[in-house]
C-alpha positions, 0 to 999 in steps of 0.5 A: 586408824583408817576411817570408812569411806562416807556413804552419804553426803557430808552434813550441810546447812540447808536453805530456809524457806525465804531463800528457797522462795527467792531462788524459785522466783529468780528462776521464774523471772528469768524464764519469763523475761526470755519468754515474754520480752520479744527481743530476748526471746528472738535472741535467746532461742537456740537456732542451730544455723546461728550457733554453728555458722553465724557465731551466735554462741550465746544461744547455747547459754540462753535457750534453756530460759526461752519458752513457746508461750504461757502453757510451755512456760508454766509447765516447765517453771512449775516442774523446775520449782517443784524440784528445787523445793524437793532438792532443798531438803538435801542440798544448798541453793548454789548446788541445785542452781549449779546443777540446773544450769550445767544440765541445761548447758549440756542439753543445749550442747548435745543439740549440736550433735542432733541435726534434726533439731533446728531450733529449741527453747525450754527448761525441760532438758535441764529439769530432767537433769535436776530431777535425776540428781535430786532423786539420787540425793534423796536416795541417800537419806532415810525414810520418806525422802528415800521413797520419793527419790526412788519414785522420781528416779523411776519416773525420769529413767522410765520417761527417757527410756520410753521416749527413745530419743536415740531413735528420734531426737525430735517428735511432734507432740499434738498436745503441745502443738510443736516438736518436742526435742526428746534428745535434750531430755536424755542429755539433761538426765545424763548430765544430772547423773554426771553431776551426782557422780562428780559430787560423790567422787569429790566428797570421797576425796576429802 
């Protein structure tokens, strides 16, 4: 007897609210430490020259947690925590946190191919990847989760398209008061898609 290939992720034990709140608090606390502790902020931010020519490779790992003040911190952390809470409907905590970190790392590594970006900090690249991965996972559910997944996917893909980072990886945004590395958004979104495809391939192998 040949069983049909699965069309949705296998059943999983979803996290409860205490675990979700703990994960969200951990993300917020880590970002706060790298944003508001001067030594961590200075040594955690992505600096292209330091990474490429001075061996400061750790900046690729830490820069996603560094933010440029309260406004930047609150916006990125609020978006990331909201996505984690949505993802908690369909995924385990270790899955969503792994996707967040992987997308952040891919976004930072991609910056090495963008000479215009001399420095960078923030969760926005990782959040774009987490958002697209969450949307694709929600699309595999029935009812309102699928509708929410469609909306998130359209918003993320539409945002990446309208930003057109392949034409200008770095654009000044007067509402923020600093240059926004749109290239990190596109790279993060692509990483989120890659994480979803890799999971689908793995589940179909089982």
